[in-house]
C-alpha positions in Angstrom: 86.8 88.5 133.0 87.8 88.7 129.3 90.5 91.3 128.7 92.8 92.8 126.0 96.4 93.6 126.8 97.8 96.8 125.2 101.5 97.6 125.4 101.8 101.4 125.1 105.5 102.2 124.5 106.5 105.8 124.7 110.0 107.1 124.5 110.2 107.6 128.3 107.3 105.6 129.7 106.5 102.0 128.9 103.1 100.9 130.0 100.9 97.9 129.7 97.1 98.0 130.4 94.4 95.4 130.6 91.0 96.7 129.3 87.8 94.8 130.0 85.0 94.4 127.5 83.6 97.9 128.4 87.1 99.4 127.8 87.7 100.2 131.4 91.3 99.8 132.6 91.3 96.9 135.1 95.1 96.4 135.6 98.2 98.3 134.6 102.0 98.5 135.1 104.5 101.1 133.9 108.3 101.4 133.9 111.1 103.8 132.8 113.8 101.7 131.2 117.4 102.8 131.0 118.6 103.7 127.6 121.8 102.4 126.0 124.0 104.0 123.3 124.5 103.2 119.6 128.0 102.8 118.0 128.4 106.6 117.9 127.6 106.9 121.6 124.2 108.5 120.9 121.5 107.5 123.5 118.9 105.0 122.1 116.2 102.5 123.2 117.7 99.2 124.6 115.7 96.8 122.4 116.8 93.7 124.5 115.7 95.2 127.8 112.3 96.3 126.2 111.8 92.9 124.7 112.4 91.2 128.1 110.1 93.6 129.9 107.3 92.8 127.5 107.8 89.1 127.7 108.0 89.2 131.5 104.8 91.3 131.7 103.0 88.8 129.4 104.0 85.9 131.6 102.7 87.9 134.6 99.4 88.6 132.9 98.9 84.9 132.0 99.4 84.0 135.7 96.6 86.4 136.8 93.6 84.3 137.9 90.9 87.0 137.5 91.5 87.6 133.8 91.2 85.7 130.6 93.6 87.2 128.0 91.8 87.3 124.6 93.9 89.7 122.6 97.1 91.8 122.6 98.0 94.9 120.6 100.7 97.6 120.6 100.8 101.4 120.3 104.3 102.9 120.2 106.2 106.0 119.2 107.0 106.3 115.5 110.0 106.9 113.2 111.9 103.9 114.6 113.0 100.9 112.7 114.2 97.5 113.9 116.1 95.5 111.2 115.9 91.7 111.5 117.8 89.0 109.8 116.3 85.7 108.5 116.5 84.2 112.0 114.5 87.1 113.5 117.5 88.6 115.3 117.9 92.4 115.3 121.0 93.6 113.5 121.5 97.1 114.8 120.7 99.3 117.8 117.2 100.9 117.6 118.5 104.2 116.4 117.1 107.4 118.0 115.2 109.6 115.7 116.6 112.7 117.4 120.1 111.9 116.2 121.6 114.3 113.6 121.3 113.2 110.0 124.5 113.6 107.8 123.9 116.7 105.8 125.8 115.5 102.7 123.8 112.3 102.6 120.5 114.2 102.9 121.5 116.6 100.1 122.5 113.7 97.8 119.2 112.0 98.4 117.0 114.9 97.6 119.1 115.8 94.6 118.5 112.3 93.3 114.7 112.5 93.8 113.7 115.9 92.3 114.5 118.1 95.3 113.1 118.8 98.7 110.0 120.6 97.6 108.6 118.1 95.0 109.6 115.1 97.3 108.1 116.6 100.5 104.8 117.4 98.8 104.5 113.9 97.3 105.3 112.1 100.6 103.5 114.6 102.9 106.7 114.6 104.9 108.5 117.8 106.0 112.3 117.4 105.7 113.1 116.1 109.1 116.3 114.0 108.8 116.0 110.9 111.0 112.4 111.7 111.9 111.7 110.6 108.3 112.2 107.0 109.2 112.7 106.0 105.5 115.9 108.1 105.6 117.3 105.8 108.4 117.1 102.8 106.0 118.7 104.8 103.3 121.6 105.8 105.6 122.1 102.2 106.7 122.2 101.1 103.0 124.8 103.8 102.1 127.0 103.6 105.2 126.7 100.0 106.3 126.0 98.0 103.1 127.2 94.7 104.7 124.5 95.0 107.4 121.9 96.1 104.8 122.6 93.0 102.8 121.6 90.8 105.8 118.3 92.5 106.5 115.3 90.3 105.9 112.7 92.8 107.2 112.7 96.5 108.2 110.0 96.7 110.9 108.7 99.8 112.5 108.7 99.4 116.3 105.0 98.4 116.8 105.3 95.7 114.1 108.5 94.4 115.6 106.8 93.9 119.0 104.0 92.0 117.2 106.6 90.0 115.3 108.2 89.0 118.6 105.1 87.3 119.7 103.9 85.8 116.4 107.0 85.3 114.3 105.0 86.9 111.4 106.2 90.1 109.8 103.9 92.8 108.5 103.9 96.5 107.8 101.1 98.8 109.0 99.8 101.9 107.2 99.8 104.2 110.3 103.5 103.7 110.7 104.3 104.2 107.0 102.0 107.2 106.8 103.6 109.5 109.4 106.3 111.7 107.8 108.4 108.7 106.8 109.3 109.6 103.2 108.1 106.2 102.2 104.5 106.8 101.0 103.3 108.6 97.9 100.1 110.2 99.2 99.1 111.3 95.7 99.2 107.7 94.3 98.5 106.0 97.7 101.3 103.6 97.3 105.0 103.4 98.1 107.2 106.0 96.6 109.3 104.6 93.7 112.6 105.5 95.3 112.3 102.3 97.5 112.3 100.1 94.5 115.2 102.0 92.9 117.3 101.6 96.1 116.5 97.9 96.6 114.6 98.6 99.8 111.0 97.7 98.9 111.6 94.0 99.1 112.8 94.3 102.7 109.4 95.9 103.7 107.0 93.1 104.6 103.4 93.1 103.2 100.9 95.7 104.5 98.3 94.3 106.8 95.1 96.0 107.8 95.3 97.4 111.4 91.9 95.9 112.4 92.9 92.4 111.4 94.8 90.1 113.8 97.2 87.2 113.7 95.5 84.3 115.5 97.7 82.2 117.8 97.2 79.1 119.9 94.4 79.2 122.6 92.5 81.5 120.2 94.7 84.5 121.3 94.4 87.4 118.8 97.6 89.5 118.3 97.3 92.8 116.5 100.1 94.2 114.3 100.4 97.4 116.3 99.8 101.1 115.5 101.7 104.4 115.5 100.6 106.1 118.8 99.5 109.5 117.2 97.2 107.6 114.8 96.0 105.3 117.5 95.0 108.2 119.8 92.5 109.5 117.3 90.6 106.2 117.0 88.3 106.7 120.1 87.2 110.1 118.7 86.5 108.8 115.2 84.5 106.0 116.7 82.5 108.3 119.1 81.9 111.3 116.8 80.8 111.4 113.2 80.4 115.1 112.6 83.6 116.9 111.5 86.0 117.7 114.4 89.6 118.6 115.0 91.5 116.8 117.8 94.1 119.1 119.5 96.4 116.6 121.3 98.6 118.5 123.7 101.8 117.5 125.4 105.4 118.5 124.6 104.0 119.0 121.1 100.5 120.3 120.5 99.3 118.5 117.4 96.1 119.6 115.6 94.6 116.5 113.8 91.8 116.9 111.3 90.5 113.6 109.9 88.0 115.6 107.7 90.5 117.6 105.7 91.8 115.7 102.6 93.2 118.7 100.8 96.8 118.0 99.6 99.5 119.7 101.6 101.3 122.7 100.1 105.1 123.1 100.4 104.5 126.3 102.4 102.4 124.2 104.9 105.0 121.5 105.1 107.7 124.1 105.9 105.6 125.2 108.9 105.2 121.8 110.4 102.1 120.6 108.7 102.1 116.9 107.8 99.8 114.0 107.2 99.2 111.1 109.4 97.4 108.0 108.2 94.5 106.4 110.0 94.3 102.6 110.4 91.4 102.8 107.9 93.9 104.2 105.3 92.4 107.7 105.3 94.9 110.6 105.6 94.7 113.0 108.5 96.0 116.5 108.0 98.0 117.6 111.0 99.9 120.7 112.3 102.5 120.6 115.0 103.5 123.3 117.5 106.2 122.9 120.1 104.0 124.7 122.7 104.2 122.3 125.7 107.9 122.7 125.6 107.6 126.5 125.3 105.2 126.6 128.3 107.8 124.7 130.4 110.6 127.1 129.5 108.6 130.3 130.1 106.9 129.2 133.3 110.4 128.5 134.7 111.4 132.0 133.7 108.3 133.5 135.3 108.8 131.5 138.5 112.4 132.7 138.9 111.4 136.3 138.2 108.5 136.3 140.8 110.3 133.9 143.1 107.4 131.4 143.3 107.4 127.6 142.9 107.9 126.4 139.3 104.4 124.8 139.2 102.6 127.9 140.7 100.6 128.2 137.4 98.5 125.2 138.5 96.8 127.6 141.0 96.1 130.3 138.4 92.6 130.4 137.0 91.1 132.2 134.0 90.5 135.9 134.9 88.5 137.9 132.3 89.5 141.2 133.9 93.2 140.4 133.5 92.7 139.4 129.9 90.9 142.6 129.0 93.4 144.8 130.8 96.3 143.1 128.9 94.5 143.5 125.6 93.7 147.2 126.4 97.4 147.8 127.0 97.9 146.2 123.7 100.3 143.6 125.0 98.3 141.0 123.1 97.5 141.1 119.4 94.0 140.1 118.4 94.1 136.8 116.5 95.5 137.2 112.9 93.2 136.0 110.2 95.8 136.4 107.5 98.6 133.9 106.7 101.4 135.4 108.8 103.7 132.4 109.2 106.1 134.3 111.3 103.8 133.8 114.3 104.8 130.1 114.4 108.5 130.8 114.4 108.7 131.9 118.0 106.4 132.7 120.9 106.0 136.5 121.5 106.5 135.9 125.2 110.2 135.1 124.7 110.8 138.8 124.1 108.6 140.3 126.8 110.1 142.2 129.7 108.8 140.5 132.8 109.2 143.6 135.0 106.1 145.1 133.1 103.9 142.6 134.9 102.8 143.5 138.5 102.1 139.9 139.5 102.9 136.4 138.5 99.2 135.8 137.6 99.2 138.7 135.1 102.5 137.5 133.6 101.1 134.0 133.3 97.9 135.2 131.6 100.1 137.0 129.1 102.1 133.8 128.4 98.8 131.9 127.7 97.6 134.7 125.4 100.8 134.4 123.4 100.7 130.6 123.3 97.0 130.5 122.3 97.7 133.1 119.6 100.2 130.7 118.0 97.9 127.7 118.6 95.0 129.4 116.9 97.1 130.0 113.8 98.5 126.4 113.8 95.1 124.8 114.2 93.6 127.0 111.5 96.2 125.5 109.1 94.3 122.2 109.3 90.8 123.6 109.7 91.2 125.8 106.6 88.1 125.3 104.3 86.9 122.2 106.1 83.5 122.0 107.8 84.7 121.6 111.4 82.0 121.8 114.1 84.0 120.8 117.2 87.5 121.0 118.6 88.4 118.5 121.3 91.5 119.2 123.4 93.2 116.4 125.2 96.4 116.1 127.2 98.0 118.8 129.5 96.4 122.0 128.2 92.9 120.5 128.4 93.2 120.9 132.2 94.3 124.6 131.9 91.3 126.9 132.3 93.1 129.9 130.8 94.1 128.0 127.7 90.6 126.5 127.2 88.7 129.8 127.7 91.0 131.7 125.3 90.8 129.0 122.7 86.9 128.9 122.9 86.9 132.7 122.5 89.2 132.5 119.5 86.8 130.0 117.7 83.4 131.5 118.2 81.8 129.4 115.4 83.1 126.1 116.7 82.2 124.2 119.9 85.4 123.8 122.0 85.6 120.9 124.5 88.2 119.7 127.0 88.2 115.9 126.5 89.5 113.6 129.2 90.1 110.0 128.5 92.5 107.7 130.2 95.3 106.6 127.8 93.9 107.6 124.4 96.6 105.8 122.3 96.3 102.5 124.3 92.5 102.7 124.1 92.7 103.3 120.3 94.9 100.2 119.9 92.3 98.1 121.8 89.4 99.5 119.8 91.1 98.9 116.5 90.9 95.1 117.0 87.5 95.2 118.8 85.8 92.8 116.4 88.4 90.2 117.0 88.0 89.8 120.7 85.0 91.6 122.1 81.4 90.5 121.6 79.9 93.6 123.1 79.1 96.8 121.1 81.3 99.8 121.7 79.7 102.2 124.1 79.5 105.9 123.2 80.7 107.3 126.5 84.3 106.5 126.2 85.3 110.2 126.4 84.4 112.7 129.1 83.8 116.2 127.7 83.7 119.6 129.3 82.2 122.4 127.1 83.8 125.9 127.2 81.5 128.8 126.3 83.0 131.6 124.4 
């Protein structure tokens, strides 16, 4: 059986999948690898351990008698650079994007390049410190010039993993395009600061995400993709009329591939940004920390009502509870105006839990408050674009209260819960389809459940 191997590298979970020619998963392995620390004692990915795990899994796959490995690709978390010298060795730890960025260095940078507002709008990058991966290179250049001198290539993590197997260094547009401070979205080319600072020459040539590097035995190796951009590929392949993908996990990210209006500074300040598709088209996106909020507040509810932490899994949508809560005016009807304060904090944080007679009622109120924020956040990317459908994937797609309230809040749009095993891995496989798979792509890759409003 012909297969493609996809390494799907998350911050916590590292997975590898084999997909057959019908894009069904036929084999998989996953692991949580121990982190190491950088020179400041801050936790970070252990690049050696990751490298060895990938090479070991590849040897294991090649030994499997039932499968013929035709291609390999990568989908990984973003905002992470590996710096390699002319021998291909990595020169620094893989710094963690959650590490604090030196305030003085950040201020100097933005002062030099026309200030936060102008710069953020040009690069479609909110000011996020180390999460703007270009700022990591700038920091290295300023603070460790002797290491910077020895860098041959700055490679985002997916491209470094491809480089490990091919020895060929490339840059990929999905990694450059996600809030990195590197790309001028107005001119669709690198921002000029990279040339000014002597960084541009250390970025290898941009390579199309659908093309591969051919190796011995006709094995095709992709150059890898940023996982958020990869996860949208199955949807853009299966659906042509305008949609928004609401990808839910710790963050809920609304992605609209059909909105090419430039971002305003106001939107950037409220966690709107652009991602880039592997086809080089921008995707307007809005982020909300709602999976995290859900976790914090369900713990609070569970303690108050003395029930297990995951009791919410047994709570289903109840129309009566919702209308009672609304009648009591605990829930505001969805705001149409631009009231950005809604995004700052979830209403539920301030609610007195003793008001709720039961856990179920309290949990419904939490979902009303979270969906209120979500509707506002998603509207930031729908705004003036002809969206016909919203697909929800990830954790909240399995939550009947979330899904029913969302459908009710968008009466003019069809709302679906989408379930698909491993969207970002599947996207990375589909991106290089033409290079390994002779079959046409089927149109039933995604299971949909429609929610009536």
